[in-house]
Structure formats: C-alpha cells, structure tokens
C-alpha positions in Angstrom: 19.3 9.9 0.5 15.9 9.7 2.2 14.0 7.8 4.6 15.9 4.6 5.6 18.3 5.1 2.8 21.9 6.4 2.5 24.7 6.6 0.4 28.5 5.1 0.6 31.2 6.5 -1.4 34.3 4.6 -2.0 37.5 6.0 -3.7 40.6 4.6 -4.9 39.3 0.7 -4.7 38.1 -1.1 -7.7 34.5 -2.2 -8.3 34.7 -5.9 -7.3 36.6 -4.8 -4.1 33.3 -2.5 -3.3 30.8 -5.0 -4.3 32.8 -7.8 -1.7 32.9 -5.1 1.2 29.0 -4.5 0.7 28.3 -8.1 0.6 30.2 -8.4 3.9 28.0 -5.7 5.4 25.1 -7.1 4.2 26.0 -10.6 6.0 26.8 -8.7 9.0 23.3 -7.0 9.4 21.6 -10.2 8.5 23.4 -11.8 11.5 21.9 -9.3 14.5 19.2 -10.1 16.1 17.2 -7.1 17.9 14.7 -7.7 20.8 11.5 -6.6 20.0 9.8 -6.1 23.4 6.4 -5.0 21.8 6.0 -8.4 20.4 6.3 -10.3 23.4 10.1 -10.4 23.8 10.3 -12.5 20.2 13.7 -12.2 18.6 13.5 -10.3 15.3 16.2 -10.0 12.8 17.0 -6.9 10.4 18.0 -7.1 6.9 19.6 -4.5 4.2 19.1 -4.3 0.5 22.1 -2.5 -1.4 22.0 -1.2 -4.8 25.3 0.1 -6.2 26.5 1.3 -9.4 30.1 2.5 -10.8 30.2 5.9 -11.4 32.5 5.6 -14.4 29.8 3.7 -16.3 27.5 7.2 -16.3 28.0 10.6 -18.0 26.4 12.3 -15.4 25.8 12.2 -11.4 21.9 12.1 -12.1 22.2 9.1 -14.0 24.4 7.4 -11.6 22.0 8.1 -8.8 19.0 7.2 -10.9 20.9 3.5 -12.0 22.2 3.1 -8.2 18.1 3.8 -6.7 16.7 1.7 -9.6 19.0 -1.1 -8.0 18.0 -0.8 -4.8 14.4 -0.7 -5.7 15.1 -4.1 -7.6 16.9 -5.5 -4.2 13.9 -4.8 -2.5 11.1 -6.1 -5.0 13.2 -9.2 -5.4 12.7 -10.1 -1.6 15.2 -7.8 0.4 18.3 -8.5 1.7 20.4 -8.8 -1.5 23.0 -6.6 -3.5 22.2 -5.7 -6.9 24.6 -4.1 -9.4 22.7 -1.3 -11.3 23.3 -0.8 -15.0 
C-alpha cells in the first residue's frame, strides 16, 4: 500500500475469524511500549488503526481496495486504535 500502510490477505477463513484475528493484533500492538530516547526516556505506546473489508462483497478489486482504505481512514478519523469494517 503506501507509507505506514500495508495489506494482509486471509484465505479460507470466515470473515468473523478475520475480524477476531485483526482485533487480537490491534490489542497486542497496543500493549507494546517503546522507549523514546529523544523524549527524555518517556515511555510511549504505539497503536494500529485497521480497515477491513470482505472481498466477496465487491464486484471488482478496485472497489474492494477503496472500501478497505475508506474504513482505515474512518478508524483514524474516529480516534485511531480501532478496527472499522468497510461497506
């Protein structure tokens, strides 16, 4: 994708399981603390915003990617550190 964005593709797994796996990843990342030496050693957390869509919902790959990207930006706009399902 671009910049700080990347894609995961899950095969042969139902969409609810995909959402559950992505939510586990989000929660695991949230627990990571990074020692930022440039900030006088203050511990900073990191988070991940996730947009997800089910490819079978769309007639073509472009619409699928657009829906997923829109969901990602909605997660960021709504405060970050969350999973949003595209429509």
